[in-house]
FIKOLZA-1660 file (N, C-alpha, C; in steps of 0.1 Angstrom, whole numbers, plus 5000, padded with zeros to 4 digits):
% residues 120
   i   px   py   pz ch aa at
   1 8974 3311 2006  A  M  N
   1 8981 3306 1995  A  M CA
   1 8972 3298 1986  A  M  C
   2 8971 3301 1973  A  D  N
   2 8963 3293 1964  A  D CA
   2 8970 3281 1960  A  D  C
   3 8963 3270 1961  A  R  N
   3 8968 3257 1956  A  R CA
   3 8962 3254 1942  A  R  C
   4 8969 3248 1933  A  P  N
   4 8962 3245 1920  A  P CA
   4 8952 3234 1923  A  P  C
   5 8941 3235 1915  A  S  N
   5 8931 3224 1916  A  S CA
   5 8936 3211 1911  A  S  C
   6 8932 3200 1917  A  P  N
   6 8936 3187 1912  A  P CA
   6 8929 3184 1899  A  P  C
   7 8936 3176 1891  A  K  N
   7 8930 3171 1879  A  K CA
   7 8922 3159 1882  A  K  C
   8 8910 3159 1878  A  I  N
   8 8900 3149 1882  A  I CA
   8 8896 3142 1869  A  I  C
   9 8897 3129 1868  A  L  N
   9 8892 3121 1857  A  L CA
   9 8879 3113 1862  A  L  C
  10 8869 3114 1855  A  V  N
  10 8856 3107 1858  A  V CA
  10 8854 3097 1847  A  V  C
  11 8855 3084 1850  A  L  N
  11 8854 3074 1840  A  L CA
  11 8840 3067 1842  A  L  C
  12 8832 3068 1832  A  V  N
  12 8818 3062 1833  A  V CA
  12 8817 3050 1823  A  V  C
  13 8815 3038 1830  A  R  N
  13 8814 3026 1822  A  R CA
  13 8800 3020 1824  A  R  C
  14 8792 3025 1833  A  V  N
  14 8779 3019 1836  A  V CA
  14 8769 3022 1825  A  V  C
  15 8760 3013 1822  A  D  N
  15 8750 3014 1812  A  D CA
  15 8739 3024 1817  A  D  C
  16 8737 3035 1811  A  P  N
  16 8727 3045 1816  A  P CA
  16 8713 3040 1814  A  P  C
  17 8711 3029 1806  A  A  N
  17 8697 3024 1804  A  A CA
  17 8694 3013 1815  A  A  C
  18 8705 3010 1823  A  K  N
  18 8703 3000 1833  A  K CA
  18 8705 3005 1847  A  K  C
  19 8711 3016 1849  A  S  N
  19 8715 3022 1862  A  S CA
  19 8715 3037 1862  A  S  C
  20 8710 3043 1873  A  P  N
  20 8710 3057 1874  A  P CA
  20 8725 3062 1877  A  P  C
  21 8734 3053 1880  A  R  N
  21 8748 3058 1883  A  R CA
  21 8755 3065 1872  A  R  C
  22 8751 3063 1859  A  A  N
  22 8757 3070 1848  A  A CA
  22 8754 3085 1849  A  A  C
  23 8741 3088 1851  A  V  N
  23 8737 3102 1852  A  V CA
  23 8743 3108 1865  A  V  C
  24 8743 3100 1875  A  E  N
  24 8749 3105 1888  A  E CA
  24 8763 3108 1886  A  E  C
  25 8771 3101 1878  A  A  N
  25 8785 3103 1876  A  A CA
  25 8787 3117 1870  A  A  C
  26 8778 3121 1860  A  L  N
  26 8779 3134 1854  A  L CA
  26 8775 3145 1864  A  L  C
  27 8765 3142 1872  A  R  N
  27 8761 3152 1882  A  R CA
  27 8773 3155 1892  A  R  C
  28 8780 3144 1896  A  I  N
  28 8791 3146 1905  A  I CA
  28 8803 3153 1898  A  I  C
  29 8805 3150 1885  A  A  N
  29 8816 3157 1878  A  A CA
  29 8812 3172 1877  A  A  C
  30 8799 3175 1875  A  L  N
  30 8795 3189 1874  A  L CA
  30 8798 3196 1887  A  L  C
  31 8795 3190 1898  A  G  N
  31 8797 3196 1911  A  G CA
  31 8812 3198 1914  A  G  C
  32 8820 3188 1910  A  L  N
  32 8835 3189 1912  A  L CA
  32 8841 3200 1903  A  L  C
  33 8835 3202 1892  A  G  N
  33 8841 3212 1883  A  G CA
  33 8835 3226 1883  A  G  C
  34 8825 3227 1892  A  S  N
  34 8818 3240 1892  A  S CA
  34 8826 3252 1897  A  S  C
  35 8836 3250 1904  A  H  N
  35 8844 3261 1909  A  H CA
  35 8853 3268 1898  A  H  C
  36 8855 3260 1887  A  N  N
  36 8863 3267 1877  A  N CA
  36 8858 3263 1863  A  N  C
  37 8845 3261 1862  A  E  N
  37 8839 3258 1849  A  E CA
  37 8845 3246 1842  A  E  C
  38 8848 3236 1850  A  G  N
  38 8851 3223 1845  A  G CA
  38 8865 3222 1839  A  G  C
  39 8874 3232 1841  A  R  N
  39 8887 3231 1835  A  R CA
  39 8896 3220 1841  A  R  C
  40 8893 3215 1853  A  D  N
  40 8901 3204 1859  A  D CA
  40 8895 3191 1858  A  D  C
  41 8883 3190 1851  A  I  N
  41 8876 3177 1850  A  I CA
  41 8878 3171 1836  A  I  C
  42 8880 3159 1836  A  R  N
  42 8881 3151 1823  A  R CA
  42 8871 3140 1824  A  R  C
  43 8862 3139 1814  A  I  N
  43 8851 3129 1815  A  I CA
  43 8854 3119 1803  A  I  C
  44 8855 3106 1807  A  V  N
  44 8857 3095 1797  A  V CA
  44 8845 3086 1798  A  V  C
  45 8839 3083 1786  A  L  N
  45 8828 3075 1785  A  L CA
  45 8832 3062 1778  A  L  C
  46 8828 3050 1784  A  D  N
  46 8831 3037 1779  A  D CA
  46 8819 3028 1779  A  D  C
  47 8820 3017 1772  A  G  N
  47 8808 3008 1772  A  G CA
  47 8797 3015 1765  A  G  C
  48 8785 3014 1772  A  R  N
  48 8773 3021 1766  A  R CA
  48 8771 3035 1771  A  R  C
  49 8780 3040 1779  A  A  N
  49 8779 3053 1785  A  A CA
  49 8778 3065 1775  A  A  C
  50 8784 3064 1763  A  P  N
  50 8783 3075 1754  A  P CA
  50 8768 3078 1750  A  P  C
  51 8759 3068 1752  A  S  N
  51 8745 3071 1750  A  S CA
  51 8740 3083 1758  A  S  C
  52 8747 3086 1769  A  L  N
  52 8743 3098 1777  A  L CA
  52 8744 3111 1768  A  L  C
  53 8751 3111 1758  A  L  N
  53 8753 3122 1749  A  L CA
  53 8745 3122 1736  A  L  C
  54 8737 3111 1735  A  G  N
  54 8729 3109 1723  A  G CA
  54 8717 3118 1722  A  G  C
  55 8713 3120 1709  A  E  N
  55 8702 3128 1707  A  E CA
  55 8689 3122 1713  A  E  C
  56 8688 3109 1713  A  D  N
  56 8677 3102 1719  A  D CA
  56 8681 3096 1732  A  D  C
  57 8675 3102 1743  A  T  N
  57 8678 3098 1756  A  T CA
  57 8666 3091 1763  A  T  C
  58 8656 3086 1755  A  S  N
  58 8644 3080 1760  A  S CA
  58 8646 3068 1769  A  S  C
  59 8657 3060 1766  A  D  N
  59 8659 3048 1774  A  D CA
  59 8669 3050 1786  A  D  C
  60 8673 3062 1788  A  I  N
  60 8682 3065 1799  A  I CA
  60 8675 3068 1812  A  I  C
  61 8679 3061 1823  A  I  N
  61 8674 3063 1836  A  I CA
  61 8678 3077 1841  A  I  C
  62 8668 3084 1846  A  D  N
  62 8670 3098 1851  A  D CA
  62 8674 3107 1840  A  D  C
  63 8668 3105 1828  A  A  N
  63 8671 3114 1817  A  A CA
  63 8667 3129 1820  A  A  C
  64 8657 3131 1828  A  E  N
  64 8653 3144 1831  A  E CA
  64 8664 3152 1839  A  E  C
  65 8671 3144 1847  A  I  N
  65 8682 3150 1855  A  I CA
  65 8694 3153 1845  A  I  C
  66 8696 3144 1836  A  L  N
  66 8707 3146 1825  A  L CA
  66 8704 3159 1817  A  L  C
  67 8691 3161 1814  A  E  N
  67 8687 3172 1806  A  E CA
  67 8690 3186 1813  A  E  C
  68 8691 3185 1826  A  K  N
  68 8694 3197 1834  A  K CA
  68 8709 3200 1834  A  K  C
  69 8717 3189 1835  A  H  N
  69 8731 3190 1837  A  H CA
  69 8740 3191 1824  A  H  C
  70 8736 3184 1814  A  L  N
  70 8744 3184 1801  A  L CA
  70 8746 3197 1795  A  L  C
  71 8736 3206 1795  A  P  N
  71 8738 3220 1790  A  P CA
  71 8749 3227 1797  A  P  C
  72 8752 3225 1809  A  V  N
  72 8762 3232 1816  A  V CA
  72 8776 3227 1811  A  V  C
  73 8778 3214 1808  A  F  N
  73 8790 3210 1802  A  F CA
  73 8792 3216 1788  A  F  C
  74 8781 3217 1781  A  L  N
  74 8782 3223 1768  A  L CA
  74 8786 3238 1768  A  L  C
  75 8780 3244 1778  A  E  N
  75 8783 3259 1780  A  E CA
  75 8798 3260 1784  A  E  C
  76 8803 3251 1792  A  W  N
  76 8817 3251 1796  A  W CA
  76 8827 3248 1784  A  W  C
  77 8821 3241 1774  A  G  N
  77 8829 3236 1763  A  G CA
  77 8837 3223 1766  A  G  C
  78 8831 3216 1776  A  T  N
  78 8837 3203 1780  A  T CA
  78 8837 3193 1769  A  T  C
  79 8849 3188 1765  A  P  N
  79 8849 3177 1755  A  P CA
  79 8848 3164 1763  A  P  C
  80 8840 3155 1757  A  F  N
  80 8838 3142 1763  A  F CA
  80 8847 3132 1756  A  F  C
  81 8856 3125 1763  A  A  N
  81 8865 3115 1757  A  A CA
  81 8857 3102 1756  A  A  C
  82 8857 3096 1744  A  I  N
  82 8850 3084 1741  A  I CA
  82 8860 3073 1739  A  I  C
  83 8860 3062 1748  A  A  N
  83 8869 3051 1746  A  A CA
  83 8867 3044 1733  A  A  C
  84 8878 3039 1728  A  A  N
  84 8879 3034 1714  A  A CA
  84 8869 3022 1712  A  A  C
  85 8866 3014 1723  A  D  N
  85 8857 3003 1721  A  D CA
  85 8843 3006 1726  A  D  C
  86 8840 3018 1729  A  A  N
  86 8827 3022 1734  A  A CA
  86 8816 3021 1723  A  A  C
  87 8804 3019 1728  A  E  N
  87 8793 3018 1719  A  E CA
  87 8787 3032 1717  A  E  C
  88 8788 3038 1706  A  V  N
  88 8784 3052 1704  A  V CA
  88 8769 3053 1699  A  V  C
  89 8762 3063 1702  A  P  N
  89 8748 3065 1697  A  P CA
  89 8749 3069 1682  A  P  C
  90 8737 3066 1676  A  P  N
  90 8737 3070 1661  A  P CA
  90 8740 3084 1659  A  P  C
  91 8736 3093 1668  A  Q  N
  91 8738 3108 1666  A  Q CA
  91 8739 3114 1680  A  Q  C
  92 8750 3122 1681  A  Y  N
  92 8751 3130 1694  A  Y CA
  92 8742 3142 1694  A  Y  C
  93 8738 3146 1706  A  A  N
  93 8730 3158 1708  A  A CA
  93 8738 3170 1702  A  A  C
  94 8730 3180 1698  A  Q  N
  94 8736 3192 1692  A  Q CA
  94 8745 3199 1703  A  Q  C
  95 8757 3203 1698  A  G  N
  95 8767 3210 1706  A  G CA
  95 8777 3201 1714  A  G  C
  96 8775 3188 1714  A  V  N
  96 8783 3179 1722  A  V CA
  96 8797 3178 1714  A  V  C
  97 8808 3179 1721  A  E  N
  97 8821 3178 1716  A  E CA
  97 8827 3165 1721  A  E  C
  98 8831 3156 1712  A  T  N
  98 8837 3143 1716  A  T CA
  98 8851 3142 1710  A  T  C
  99 8859 3134 1717  A  K  N
  99 8872 3131 1713  A  K CA
  99 8875 3116 1715  A  K  C
 100 8879 3109 1704  A  P  N
 100 8882 3095 1706  A  P CA
 100 8894 3093 1715  A  P  C
 101 8894 3082 1722  A  L  N
 101 8905 3079 1732  A  L CA
 101 8909 3064 1731  A  L  C
 102 8921 3062 1727  A  T  N
 102 8926 3048 1726  A  T CA
 102 8928 3042 1740  A  T  C
 103 8930 3029 1741  A  Q  N
 103 8932 3023 1754  A  Q CA
 103 8945 3028 1760  A  Q  C
 104 8956 3030 1752  A  A  N
 104 8968 3036 1757  A  A CA
 104 8967 3050 1762  A  A  C
 105 8959 3058 1755  A  E  N
 105 8956 3072 1760  A  E CA
 105 8948 3072 1773  A  E  C
 106 8939 3062 1774  A  L  N
 106 8931 3061 1786  A  L CA
 106 8940 3058 1798  A  L  C
 107 8949 3048 1796  A  A  N
 107 8958 3044 1806  A  A CA
 107 8967 3056 1811  A  A  C
 108 8972 3064 1801  A  A  N
 108 8980 3076 1804  A  A CA
 108 8972 3086 1811  A  A  C
 109 8959 3088 1807  A  A  N
 109 8951 3098 1814  A  A CA
 109 8948 3094 1828  A  A  C
 110 8946 3081 1831  A  L  N
 110 8943 3076 1844  A  L CA
 110 8956 3078 1853  A  L  C
 111 8967 3076 1847  A  E  N
 111 8980 3078 1855  A  E CA
 111 8983 3093 1858  A  E  C
 112 8979 3101 1848  A  A  N
 112 8982 3116 1850  A  A CA
 112 8972 3123 1859  A  A  C
 113 8961 3117 1862  A  A  N
 113 8951 3124 1870  A  A CA
 113 8955 3124 1885  A  A  C
 114 8951 3134 1892  A  D  N
 114 8953 3135 1906  A  D CA
 114 8943 3126 1914  A  D  C
 115 8931 3126 1908  A  R  N
 115 8919 3119 1914  A  R CA
 115 8912 3112 1903  A  R  C
 116 8907 3100 1905  A  V  N
 116 8900 3092 1896  A  V CA
 116 8887 3087 1902  A  V  C
 117 8876 3089 1896  A  L  N
 117 8863 3084 1900  A  L CA
 117 8858 3074 1889  A  L  C
 118 8856 3062 1892  A  I  N
 118 8851 3052 1882  A  I CA
 118 8837 3047 1886  A  I  C
 119 8829 3048 1876  A  F  N
 119 8815 3044 1877  A  F CA
 119 8813 3032 1868  A  F  C
 120 8812 3020 1873  A  S  N
 120 8811 3009 1864  A  S CA
 120 8800 2999 1870  A  S  C
% end
């Protein structure tokens, strides 16, 4: 009997210029979503985490790992939710799809998810 996959929300709040945990969060999300091309994964970036999607990743710890994984999310068509108060990069990398997320929408998304992983 096939069970539906759980809806997983990955919330990244850690600064990717100060910790490798931000890139690790995306690597984990990629692994969790790989069985169905990310359809059950929702990624929310807050704080300085949206810089993971920036055109310039020179200050990101483990940027070389990010460069391997980000194209998979782009291939899947994964939209990245950006918290309303997040610090966004001057320009996103080509092909990145973002959606703004209010605090109320974030709260609702957290409540609706079957599993939540928070990296802060």
